[in-house]
Backbone as CSV, one residue per row, in Angstrom:
resi,resn,N_x,N_y,N_z,CA_x,CA_y,CA_z,C_x,C_y,C_z
1,MET,103.707,117.770,94.822,103.300,118.960,94.079,101.820,119.236,94.358
2,GLU,101.560,120.475,94.763,100.178,120.829,95.107,99.366,121.055,93.845
3,LEU,98.146,120.558,93.839,97.268,120.704,92.682,96.685,122.106,92.643
4,SER,96.490,122.608,91.422,95.826,123.898,91.266,94.328,123.718,91.490
5,ALA,93.636,124.837,91.673,92.179,124.787,91.868,91.496,124.131,90.671
6,LEU,91.998,124.404,89.456,91.408,123.834,88.248,91.595,122.322,88.207
7,GLU,92.779,121.855,88.603,93.045,120.412,88.626,92.152,119.714,89.648
8,LYS,91.974,120.347,90.797,91.092,119.774,91.817,89.655,119.691,91.292
9,THR,89.238,120.714,90.562,87.892,120.735,89.997,87.704,119.590,89.000
10,SER,88.726,119.361,88.150,88.611,118.303,87.135,88.518,116.932,87.784
11,ILE,89.193,116.751,88.924,89.112,115.478,89.645,87.686,115.252,90.156
12,LEU,87.084,116.299,90.702,85.713,116.184,91.207,84.733,115.902,90.073
13,ILE,84.954,116.549,88.922,84.069,116.330,87.768,84.194,114.891,87.280
14,GLU,85.419,114.343,87.282,85.620,112.950,86.866,84.872,112.000,87.797
15,ALA,84.833,112.353,89.088,84.180,111.484,90.072,82.652,111.562,90.012
16,LEU,82.116,112.644,89.442,80.669,112.895,89.498,79.811,111.739,88.975
17,PRO,80.083,111.185,87.775,79.217,110.087,87.297,79.273,108.860,88.195
18,TYR,80.414,108.636,88.845,80.542,107.473,89.729,79.791,107.713,91.039
19,ILE,79.827,108.937,91.523,79.055,109.278,92.722,77.574,109.061,92.437
20,ARG,77.136,109.475,91.243,75.730,109.295,90.855,75.392,107.807,90.732
21,GLU,76.288,107.046,90.106,76.034,105.607,89.891,75.927,104.854,91.212
22,PHE,76.785,105.205,92.167,76.858,104.424,93.406,76.015,105.005,94.541
23,TYR,75.321,106.113,94.273,74.502,106.711,95.327,73.448,105.704,95.801
24,GLY,73.399,105.466,97.105,72.421,104.540,97.679,72.770,103.071,97.515
25,LYS,73.933,102.761,96.916,74.327,101.379,96.675,75.230,100.862,97.807
26,THR,75.104,99.567,98.092,75.931,98.926,99.126,77.234,98.429,98.516
27,VAL,78.341,98.762,99.182,79.663,98.298,98.764,80.318,97.613,99.957
28,VAL,80.661,96.327,99.794,81.339,95.585,100.861,82.840,95.656,100.600
29,ILE,83.587,96.048,101.627,85.045,96.185,101.519,85.691,95.214,102.488
30,LYS,86.590,94.366,101.987,87.374,93.504,102.875,88.714,94.197,103.123
31,TYR,88.944,94.521,104.395,90.112,95.301,104.822,91.088,94.384,105.537
32,GLY,92.316,94.298,104.996,93.319,93.442,105.628,94.680,93.693,105.034
33,GLY,95.648,92.837,105.382,96.983,92.935,104.826,97.742,94.148,105.310
34,HIS,98.631,94.658,104.431,99.524,95.755,104.797,98.756,97.017,105.167
35,ALA,97.557,97.174,104.580,96.758,98.374,104.861,96.350,98.455,106.326
36,MET,96.467,97.327,107.065,96.139,97.341,108.494,97.383,97.581,109.349
37,GLN,98.576,97.500,108.738,99.811,97.597,109.521,100.391,99.003,109.516
38,SER,100.129,99.761,108.464,100.694,101.103,108.329,99.695,102.147,108.826
39,CYS,100.157,103.054,109.688,99.260,104.099,110.219,98.718,104.978,109.100
40,GLU,99.582,105.312,108.130,99.160,106.158,107.004,98.068,105.471,106.178
41,LEU,98.265,104.170,105.900,97.287,103.447,105.093,95.987,103.216,105.861
42,LYS,96.097,102.946,107.166,94.891,102.791,107.995,94.020,104.039,107.885
43,ARG,94.668,105.198,108.062,93.922,106.457,108.019,93.301,106.673,106.645
44,ALA,94.062,106.330,105.585,93.553,106.521,104.215,92.320,105.658,103.964
45,VAL,92.345,104.403,104.433,91.195,103.516,104.247,89.971,104.075,104.971
46,MET,90.162,104.517,106.211,89.032,105.055,106.978,88.486,106.335,106.340
47,GLN,89.392,107.175,105.809,88.943,108.385,105.122,88.117,108.022,103.882
48,ASP,88.579,107.006,103.144,87.837,106.560,101.956,86.430,106.113,102.332
49,VAL,86.336,105.318,103.400,85.044,104.775,103.827,84.101,105.908,104.255
50,VAL,84.641,106.873,105.004,83.813,107.997,105.456,83.349,108.829,104.259
51,LEU,84.243,109.089,103.311,83.865,109.860,102.128,82.777,109.147,101.332
52,MET,82.937,107.834,101.147,81.913,107.059,100.447,80.555,107.246,101.115
53,HIS,80.558,107.168,102.433,79.304,107.289,103.183,78.706,108.686,103.034
54,LEU,79.557,109.712,103.081,79.065,111.084,103.029,78.508,111.458,101.659
55,VAL,78.943,110.757,100.587,78.394,111.059,99.247,77.249,110.108,98.899
56,GLY,76.719,109.395,99.904,75.483,108.641,99.692,75.651,107.158,99.429
57,MET,76.892,106.648,99.480,77.079,105.206,99.322,76.863,104.516,100.666
58,ARG,76.782,103.186,100.621,76.528,102.420,101.842,77.661,101.406,102.054
59,PRO,78.792,101.855,102.594,79.915,100.938,102.787,79.712,100.012,103.979
60,VAL,80.156,98.760,103.809,80.199,97.777,104.893,81.627,97.244,104.928
61,LEU,82.268,97.323,106.074,83.677,96.940,106.189,83.799,95.609,106.920
62,VAL,84.501,94.654,106.297,84.832,93.377,106.934,86.352,93.355,107.102
63,HIS,86.843,93.067,108.309,88.291,93.150,108.531,88.873,91.828,109.004
64,GLY,90.158,91.667,108.731,90.925,90.546,109.272,91.748,91.007,110.454
65,GLY,92.919,90.368,110.634,93.786,90.757,111.750,94.778,89.690,112.149
66,GLY,95.175,88.827,111.184,96.078,87.714,111.475,97.376,88.090,112.176
67,PRO,98.126,89.100,111.680,99.391,89.459,112.326,99.221,89.876,113.787
68,GLU,98.157,90.618,114.094,97.947,91.053,115.489,97.575,89.867,116.383
69,ILE,96.856,88.890,115.816,96.548,87.679,116.587,97.836,86.947,116.930
70,THR,98.718,86.811,115.943,100.004,86.146,116.168,100.817,86.873,117.231
71,GLN,100.870,88.199,117.148,101.618,88.981,118.140,101.069,88.769,119.542
72,MET,99.746,88.775,119.672,99.137,88.588,120.994,99.403,87.184,121.523
73,MET,99.345,86.180,120.668,99.638,84.813,121.097,101.063,84.705,121.631
74,GLU,101.984,85.316,120.918,103.390,85.264,121.347,103.588,86.001,122.659
75,ARG,102.891,87.132,122.827,102.978,87.878,124.092,102.462,87.039,125.261
76,LEU,101.463,86.192,124.987,100.871,85.352,126.034,101.579,84.001,126.160
77,GLY,102.684,83.829,125.421,103.491,82.613,125.535,102.932,81.420,124.804
78,LYS,102.072,81.656,123.803,101.494,80.549,123.037,102.041,80.581,121.619
79,LYS,102.583,79.469,121.162,103.209,79.426,119.842,102.148,79.215,118.762
80,PRO,102.085,80.127,117.788,101.121,79.943,116.685,101.506,78.729,115.836
81,GLU,100.490,78.018,115.367,100.730,76.853,114.511,99.850,76.962,113.273
82,PHE,100.438,76.710,112.111,99.700,76.812,110.855,99.811,75.509,110.073
83,ILE,98.713,75.119,109.439,98.711,73.964,108.533,98.111,74.441,107.214
84,GLN,98.887,74.277,106.138,98.446,74.717,104.803,97.986,76.174,104.829
85,GLY,98.726,76.994,105.567,98.450,78.422,105.606,97.312,78.842,106.508
86,GLN,96.680,77.877,107.196,95.563,78.207,108.080,95.962,78.010,109.540
87,ARG,95.488,78.919,110.382,95.842,78.882,111.797,95.115,77.747,112.516
88,VAL,95.871,76.901,113.191,95.264,75.884,114.055,94.690,76.613,115.268
89,THR,93.399,76.407,115.511,92.691,77.215,116.508,92.043,76.320,117.563
90,ASP,92.805,76.035,118.631,92.212,75.285,119.743,91.378,76.252,120.585
91,ALA,90.787,75.757,121.666,89.867,76.583,122.461,90.561,77.824,123.018
92,GLU,91.808,77.664,123.504,92.536,78.798,124.072,92.872,79.825,122.983
93,THR,93.301,79.320,121.816,93.603,80.226,120.699,92.357,80.955,120.246
94,MET,91.216,80.266,120.257,89.961,80.898,119.837,89.621,82.084,120.737
95,GLU,89.882,81.940,122.029,89.649,83.053,122.954,90.511,84.254,122.595
96,ILE,91.780,83.987,122.240,92.699,85.071,121.866,92.242,85.716,120.564
97,VAL,91.860,84.881,119.580,91.392,85.385,118.288,90.201,86.316,118.488
98,GLU,89.236,85.871,119.280,88.033,86.678,119.503,88.363,87.966,120.248
99,MET,89.253,87.875,121.217,89.649,89.054,121.991,90.302,90.093,121.084
100,VAL,91.195,89.638,120.199,91.917,90.573,119.325,91.010,91.141,118.239
101,LEU,90.273,90.266,117.549,89.446,90.723,116.424,88.264,91.580,116.879
102,VAL,87.544,91.094,117.890,86.311,91.771,118.314,86.597,92.874,119.335
103,GLY,87.457,92.566,120.319,87.670,93.509,121.413,88.664,94.607,121.112
104,LYS,89.606,94.347,120.190,90.655,95.336,119.929,90.543,95.954,118.537
105,ILE,90.785,95.140,117.497,90.849,95.691,116.139,89.520,96.315,115.719
106,ASN,88.423,95.598,115.946,87.111,96.090,115.536,86.817,97.452,116.165
107,LYS,87.105,97.580,117.449,86.779,98.836,118.142,87.729,99.957,117.745
108,GLU,88.979,99.628,117.396,89.900,100.657,116.906,89.416,101.225,115.577
109,ILE,88.939,100.344,114.697,88.428,100.796,113.397,87.198,101.679,113.595
110,VAL,86.288,101.231,114.445,85.068,101.998,114.726,85.422,103.387,115.263
111,ALA,86.354,103.434,116.206,86.743,104.713,116.816,87.339,105.661,115.781
112,GLU,88.160,105.128,114.856,88.802,105.984,113.854,87.777,106.509,112.842
113,ILE,86.846,105.663,112.417,85.805,106.130,111.492,84.974,107.226,112.156
114,ASN,84.618,107.011,113.405,83.820,108.016,114.124,84.607,109.317,114.301
115,ARG,85.905,109.192,114.549,86.754,110.380,114.731,86.792,111.218,113.451
116,LEU,86.718,110.528,112.299,86.806,111.210,111.010,85.455,111.727,110.513
117,GLY,84.416,111.556,111.328,83.120,112.121,110.966,82.092,111.116,110.482
118,GLY,82.441,109.816,110.513,81.474,108.786,110.161,80.678,108.349,111.373
119,ARG,79.783,107.395,111.174,78.995,106.825,112.283,79.096,105.312,112.154
120,ALA,80.096,104.731,112.792,80.359,103.303,112.654,79.853,102.524,113.853
121,VAL,79.474,101.272,113.603,79.068,100.341,114.665,79.806,99.026,114.422
122,GLY,80.456,98.502,115.470,81.209,97.264,115.347,80.361,96.042,115.667
123,LEU,80.545,94.969,114.866,79.786,93.732,115.032,80.700,92.536,114.831
124,CYS,80.268,91.395,115.357,80.839,90.119,114.928,79.656,89.212,114.576
125,GLY,79.944,87.991,114.175,78.885,87.097,113.727,77.884,86.718,114.791
126,LYS,78.225,86.943,116.063,77.299,86.608,117.145,76.172,87.636,117.276
127,ASP,76.421,88.850,116.815,75.425,89.917,116.948,74.275,89.669,115.978
128,GLY,73.079,89.498,116.544,71.906,89.248,115.709,72.021,87.975,114.885
129,MET,72.864,87.016,115.376,73.113,85.775,114.615,73.534,86.094,113.183
130,LEU,74.353,87.132,113.043,74.750,87.610,111.722,75.429,86.518,110.890
131,ILE,76.395,85.791,111.499,77.127,84.750,110.766,76.946,83.420,111.475
132,GLU,76.065,82.591,110.954,75.939,81.233,111.486,77.038,80.379,110.845
133,ALA,77.769,79.655,111.690,78.953,78.937,111.205,78.914,77.474,111.607
134,GLU,79.798,76.710,110.981,80.020,75.316,111.349,81.497,75.020,111.165
135,LYS,81.928,73.921,111.762,83.333,73.538,111.675,83.724,73.360,110.210
136,GLN,84.908,73.889,109.849,85.358,73.763,108.461,85.603,72.307,108.108
137,SER,85.039,71.889,106.984,85.230,70.509,106.550,86.597,70.367,105.880
138,GLY,87.101,69.158,105.839,88.400,68.913,105.205,89.164,67.813,105.908
139,ASP,90.323,67.499,105.342,91.119,66.387,105.866,91.977,66.779,107.062
140,VAL,92.192,68.102,107.249,93.085,68.539,108.323,92.279,69.031,109.521
141,GLU,92.764,68.710,110.714,92.086,69.134,111.943,92.626,70.507,112.350
142,LEU,91.747,71.523,112.284,92.177,72.888,112.593,91.488,73.451,113.830
143,GLY,90.691,72.631,114.513,90.009,73.117,115.709,88.833,74.008,115.364
144,PHE,88.801,75.199,115.984,87.658,76.109,115.836,87.817,77.038,114.628
145,VAL,88.246,76.463,113.516,88.235,77.183,112.237,86.924,76.816,111.547
146,GLY,86.176,77.837,111.160,84.827,77.573,110.663,84.603,78.004,109.231
147,GLN,83.432,77.656,108.745,82.970,78.124,107.447,81.560,78.659,107.620
148,VAL,81.179,79.567,106.746,79.855,80.197,106.840,78.780,79.189,106.455
149,ARG,77.792,79.042,107.334,76.633,78.202,107.022,75.491,79.066,106.503
150,ARG,75.318,80.221,107.128,74.248,81.134,106.691,74.552,82.546,107.196
151,ILE,74.231,83.534,106.369,74.305,84.941,106.774,72.886,85.438,107.012
152,ASN,72.674,86.071,108.172,71.380,86.690,108.484,71.598,88.210,108.499
153,PRO,71.408,88.875,107.358,71.860,90.267,107.222,70.953,91.325,107.838
154,GLY,69.900,90.904,108.544,68.924,91.867,109.066,69.543,92.984,109.882
155,ILE,70.468,92.651,110.777,71.060,93.676,111.649,71.884,94.669,110.837
156,ILE,72.557,94.178,109.784,73.338,95.059,108.919,72.404,95.996,108.157
157,GLU,71.324,95.438,107.625,70.369,96.251,106.854,69.731,97.325,107.736
158,THR,69.462,96.978,108.997,68.893,97.958,109.933,69.870,99.094,110.191
159,LEU,71.134,98.744,110.417,72.155,99.764,110.681,72.350,100.676,109.469
160,ILE,72.410,100.080,108.282,72.577,100.874,107.057,71.399,101.843,106.893
161,ALA,70.185,101.336,107.120,68.987,102.168,106.965,68.981,103.345,107.939
162,GLU,69.632,103.152,109.092,69.691,104.215,110.101,70.920,105.113,109.924
163,GLY,71.675,104.898,108.846,72.793,105.795,108.545,74.114,105.424,109.178
164,TYR,74.260,104.176,109.613,75.517,103.739,110.230,76.387,102.968,109.237
165,ILE,77.678,102.907,109.542,78.637,102.121,108.767,78.947,100.862,109.567
166,PRO,78.488,99.682,109.137,78.781,98.450,109.876,80.238,98.025,109.663
167,VAL,80.879,97.621,110.758,82.253,97.107,110.721,82.206,95.695,111.311
168,VAL,82.547,94.682,110.509,82.293,93.287,110.881,83.593,92.523,111.118
169,ALA,83.704,91.892,112.291,84.808,90.979,112.597,84.388,89.565,112.190
170,PRO,85.285,88.795,111.547,84.892,87.495,110.972,84.860,86.344,111.976
171,ILE,84.063,86.525,113.010,83.838,85.474,114.009,82.414,84.963,113.826
172,GLY,82.269,83.665,113.593,80.947,83.089,113.428,80.483,82.393,114.686
173,VAL,79.182,82.091,114.748,78.626,81.416,115.918,78.074,80.060,115.489
174,GLY,78.438,79.012,116.242,78.005,77.657,115.944,76.658,77.336,116.558
175,PRO,76.125,76.127,116.296,74.794,75.744,116.776,74.676,75.710,118.294
176,GLU,75.801,75.512,118.994,75.767,75.489,120.461,76.265,76.799,121.066
177,GLY,76.355,77.840,120.229,76.828,79.140,120.714,78.335,79.278,120.720
178,GLU,79.044,78.255,120.216,80.511,78.316,120.209,81.006,79.266,119.109
179,SER,82.204,79.813,119.321,82.789,80.755,118.366,83.643,80.018,117.335
180,TYR,83.639,80.540,116.100,84.488,79.996,115.039,85.263,81.129,114.368
181,ASN,86.521,80.865,114.110,87.388,81.785,113.387,87.223,81.497,111.887
182,ILE,86.786,82.489,111.114,86.501,82.281,109.688,87.376,83.217,108.848
183,ASN,87.852,82.713,107.727,88.619,83.532,106.790,87.795,84.769,106.412
184,ALA,88.373,85.958,106.605,87.639,87.209,106.380,87.257,87.392,104.914
185,ASP,88.057,86.827,103.986,87.697,86.914,102.566,86.363,86.219,102.310
186,TYR,86.214,85.007,102.875,84.983,84.250,102.666,83.786,84.958,103.304
187,VAL,84.005,85.539,104.483,82.918,86.280,105.139,82.486,87.452,104.266
188,ALA,83.458,88.169,103.700,83.136,89.324,102.854,82.321,88.893,101.630
189,GLY,82.722,87.788,101.004,82.001,87.306,99.826,80.580,86.887,100.148
190,GLU,80.428,86.138,101.241,79.089,85.669,101.636,78.203,86.839,102.061
191,LEU,78.795,87.813,102.767,78.025,88.973,103.221,77.594,89.829,102.024
192,ALA,78.503,90.009,101.074,78.154,90.777,99.872,76.998,90.116,99.131
193,ALA,77.044,88.777,99.037,75.967,88.049,98.360,74.642,88.206,99.109
194,ALA,74.696,88.068,100.450,73.473,88.161,101.258,72.855,89.552,101.187
195,LEU,73.697,90.582,101.081,73.205,91.963,101.020,72.852,92.386,99.598
196,LYS,73.139,91.495,98.613,72.976,91.855,97.197,73.711,93.164,96.915
197,ALA,74.941,93.242,97.400,75.746,94.459,97.259,75.998,94.771,95.790
198,HIS,76.200,96.041,95.502,76.511,96.448,94.132,77.958,96.105,93.791
199,LYS,78.837,96.165,94.804,80.251,95.951,94.545,80.914,95.315,95.765
200,LEU,81.890,94.436,95.495,82.750,93.863,96.532,84.180,94.262,96.193
201,VAL,84.884,94.853,97.164,86.271,95.286,96.969,87.149,94.602,98.008
202,LEU,88.185,93.892,97.540,89.114,93.208,98.434,90.466,93.898,98.392
203,LEU,90.949,94.354,99.541,92.276,94.967,99.614,93.319,93.873,99.830
204,THR,94.379,93.884,99.010,95.427,92.865,99.103,96.787,93.535,99.211
205,ASP,97.835,92.705,99.239,99.202,93.222,99.304,99.923,93.123,97.966
206,VAL,99.162,92.949,96.889,99.741,92.916,95.537,98.888,93.787,94.622
207,GLU,99.394,94.034,93.410,98.694,94.919,92.482,97.343,94.355,92.050
208,GLY,97.193,93.052,92.133,96.021,92.339,91.653,96.489,90.973,91.198
209,ILE,95.855,90.392,90.210,96.298,89.110,89.672,97.298,89.389,88.545
210,LEU,98.524,88.878,88.706,99.584,89.103,87.725,99.799,87.847,86.893
211,ALA,99.902,88.001,85.572,100.225,86.867,84.705,101.624,86.356,85.010
212,ASP,102.522,87.294,85.393,103.879,86.948,85.820,104.122,87.645,87.150
213,LYS,104.248,86.861,88.228,104.340,87.442,89.575,105.525,88.395,89.743
214,LYS,106.546,88.272,88.877,107.727,89.135,88.985,107.590,90.404,88.153
215,ASP,106.485,90.520,87.415,106.326,91.649,86.498,105.013,92.391,86.775
216,PRO,105.092,93.521,87.505,103.871,94.283,87.826,103.104,94.742,86.594
217,SER,103.803,94.880,85.447,103.122,95.340,84.235,102.253,94.242,83.612
218,SER,102.339,93.005,84.171,101.538,91.902,83.620,100.175,91.772,84.314
219,LEU,99.757,92.844,84.974,98.473,92.840,85.693,97.327,92.502,84.757
220,LEU,96.486,91.555,85.195,95.272,91.215,84.440,94.155,92.123,84.944
221,SER,93.691,93.029,84.102,92.689,94.001,84.555,91.325,93.352,84.776
222,ALA,91.073,92.223,84.085,89.821,91.494,84.278,90.069,90.002,84.089
223,VAL,89.410,89.195,84.912,89.506,87.739,84.813,88.094,87.177,84.822
224,GLU,87.775,86.383,83.802,86.457,85.754,83.757,86.435,84.526,84.659
225,VAL,85.295,84.295,85.305,85.144,83.165,86.230,85.526,81.843,85.568
226,THR,85.177,81.697,84.284,85.456,80.433,83.589,86.954,80.170,83.433
227,ARG,87.773,81.216,83.521,89.227,81.056,83.372,89.925,80.708,84.681
228,VAL,89.223,80.838,85.803,89.862,80.676,87.116,90.521,79.299,87.294
229,PRO,89.851,78.170,86.971,90.504,76.868,87.167,91.837,76.739,86.428
230,GLU,91.882,77.213,85.175,93.136,77.091,84.418,94.223,78.002,84.985
231,LEU,93.836,79.172,85.526,94.818,80.083,86.122,95.359,79.524,87.437
232,ILE,94.511,78.806,88.181,94.985,78.143,89.407,95.937,77.017,89.040
233,GLU,95.568,76.229,88.033,96.418,75.108,87.611,97.776,75.599,87.106
234,ALA,97.784,76.772,86.468,99.035,77.323,85.938,99.853,78.036,87.013
235,GLY,99.285,78.162,88.227,100.003,78.820,89.314,99.921,80.334,89.271
236,ILE,99.139,80.879,88.339,98.987,82.336,88.258,98.139,82.837,89.431
237,ILE,97.092,82.072,89.771,96.339,82.325,91.007,96.777,81.260,92.002
238,SER,97.404,81.688,93.090,97.929,80.715,94.055,97.929,81.315,95.454
239,GLY,98.218,80.481,96.450,98.350,80.948,97.837,97.127,81.699,98.317
240,GLY,97.371,82.860,98.955,96.292,83.647,99.535,95.370,84.281,98.518
241,MET,95.773,84.261,97.224,94.897,84.834,96.193,93.722,83.903,95.895
242,ILE,93.901,82.602,96.162,92.827,81.639,95.847,91.543,81.944,96.626
243,PRO,91.602,82.083,97.975,90.344,82.405,98.676,89.744,83.736,98.251
244,LYS,90.600,84.697,97.854,90.063,85.990,97.407,89.263,85.826,96.111
245,VAL,89.807,85.066,95.171,89.097,84.846,93.913,87.839,84.016,94.162
246,GLN,87.941,83.006,95.034,86.768,82.182,95.346,85.662,83.023,95.968
247,CYS,86.043,83.979,96.821,85.009,84.798,97.457,84.385,85.750,96.437
248,CYS,85.158,86.186,95.437,84.582,86.992,94.348,83.563,86.180,93.559
249,ILE,83.909,84.916,93.282,83.000,84.040,92.532,81.709,83.831,93.313
250,ARG,81.837,83.568,94.619,80.646,83.363,95.455,79.762,84.616,95.450
251,ALA,80.397,85.795,95.519,79.631,87.038,95.517,78.891,87.218,94.194
252,LEU,79.572,86.939,93.084,78.940,87.063,91.768,77.764,86.099,91.639
253,GLU,77.954,84.869,92.122,76.874,83.882,92.088,75.678,84.347,92.914
254,GLY,75.961,85.127,93.969,74.890,85.605,94.843,74.229,86.884,94.372
255,GLY,74.652,87.394,93.206,73.980,88.572,92.665,74.735,89.877,92.779
256,VAL,75.977,89.851,93.294,76.779,91.077,93.359,77.166,91.479,91.936
257,ALA,77.054,92.754,91.631,77.259,93.206,90.250,78.733,93.182,89.847
258,ARG,79.634,93.611,90.745,81.051,93.721,90.391,81.931,93.321,91.566
259,THR,83.047,92.685,91.265,84.005,92.323,92.318,85.404,92.763,91.877
260,HIS,86.167,93.283,92.835,87.477,93.845,92.514,88.511,93.406,93.550
261,ILE,89.709,93.079,93.083,90.858,92.795,93.948,91.862,93.903,93.677
262,ILE,92.152,94.733,94.701,92.995,95.908,94.480,94.146,95.955,95.483
263,ASP,95.110,96.805,95.201,96.333,96.911,95.999,96.110,97.835,97.190
264,GLY,96.000,97.249,98.383,95.778,98.042,99.592,96.997,98.814,100.050
265,ARG,98.149,98.584,99.410,99.368,99.332,99.766,99.373,100.727,99.150
266,VAL,98.459,100.961,98.218,98.357,102.276,97.568,97.390,103.144,98.366
267,PRO,97.841,104.300,98.874,96.930,105.160,99.642,95.688,105.522,98.823
268,HIS,94.537,105.445,99.452,93.242,105.787,98.848,92.919,104.914,97.628
269,SER,93.366,103.654,97.668,93.117,102.749,96.542,91.622,102.521,96.326
270,ILE,90.830,102.587,97.384,89.377,102.377,97.239,88.769,103.497,96.400
271,LEU,89.154,104.739,96.707,88.625,105.868,95.933,89.098,105.808,94.482
272,LEU,90.364,105.396,94.279,90.886,105.289,92.918,90.089,104.272,92.107
273,GLU,89.696,103.182,92.761,88.932,102.148,92.067,87.508,102.616,91.770
274,ILE,86.883,103.262,92.726,85.458,103.571,92.596,85.193,104.860,91.820
275,PHE,86.042,105.862,92.026,85.714,107.200,91.528,86.556,107.699,90.352
276,THR,87.385,106.851,89.750,88.182,107.314,88.612,87.894,106.464,87.377
277,ASP,88.182,107.031,86.197,87.915,106.345,84.933,88.778,105.097,84.778
278,LYS,90.034,105.185,85.222,90.968,104.081,84.992,90.764,102.927,85.954
279,GLY,90.547,103.248,87.243,90.452,102.187,88.242,91.798,101.502,88.420
280,ILE,91.869,100.548,89.359,93.110,99.831,89.587,92.770,98.369,89.891
281,GLY,93.792,97.508,89.895,93.612,96.138,90.309,92.959,95.253,89.248
282,THR,92.419,94.114,89.719,91.796,93.119,88.848,90.316,92.998,89.156
283,MET,89.497,93.000,88.119,88.070,92.794,88.282,87.761,91.333,87.916
284,VAL,87.103,90.612,88.811,86.656,89.249,88.519,85.221,89.357,88.017
285,VAL,84.999,88.857,86.787,83.712,89.089,86.126,83.057,87.753,85.760
286,PRO,81.724,87.724,85.600,81.029,86.477,85.240,81.501,85.946,83.892
C-alpha cells in the first residue's frame, strides 16, 4: 500500500530528532548473516548506510563472509573444517579467506555504496596497521584464527574526516606481517571502542535475544551487562549470540554509548532502529 504525502511527512518528522541527535556521530555497523545473502537485503543495508551518511552521520561498516568463504573453498576442492563453530584456518585456507573477504566481498560492498551515491573506501586490518592481531589463545588449535591485540584507528578517522564511508574486512596483521582471520563481531566491538563510537549495531539472523527461542514475542528489548552470565548459563544467550553480546560488552567498556543487536532479515532494519521511536531488536546496556 502506497503511503500518502501526509504519512510520508509524519515519518520524516518522527526521524527529525534522531537525525539531530546522531548528526556528526560515529556509528559502527557489523554486517553479516542473511542480510549478505539476499540481493534485496544487501541493497537495503547499503541504502541505509548511504542515507545515514547523507544526513550527517558517520557510518563505519565491518563485514563478515563465512558462507562465501565456504563456497570458495569447496569450489577449489578444499573441505571446510570447524571446531566449536570456528573455522580451522591453515595457511592455504587463510589465503582463500583473505581473497574472499578483502578481494571480493569488501570491493562488492564498496562498489554498491558508491553506486548508490556514497563515497566508500575498502580496508582490512593490514591497511595503516588498522588491526594488530595475534594467534587466538585457547585449548583448540585453529591455525591462523586471531584475536585483536590493538586497533590503530588513525586511518579510519582520516577517511571519516574526509567524508568517506570506511568498509572494513576482519583480517588482522600479526607481528611478522602474517594474516589472521578474526571474528567480525569482535572486530566491530573493538573498532567501536577505539573510535569512541556513539552506537554499535550488529545485524543478526534473529529478532534479538529471546527469552524463549521458539517465541518471537519473548524478545528482550534490553539486557543489562550484569545479567549476561546468568542468561548464558540458562542457555538464553548461546551459540553465535555469545560473541555478539561479548562484543557489545567490550564496546560499552570502551566508551560506546549504545549497543544494539537487531534482525538483519528485516529490510531497512538499521533505519528502523536509529530513526524511529520504537526501534527494534535488543539493546545491551551497562
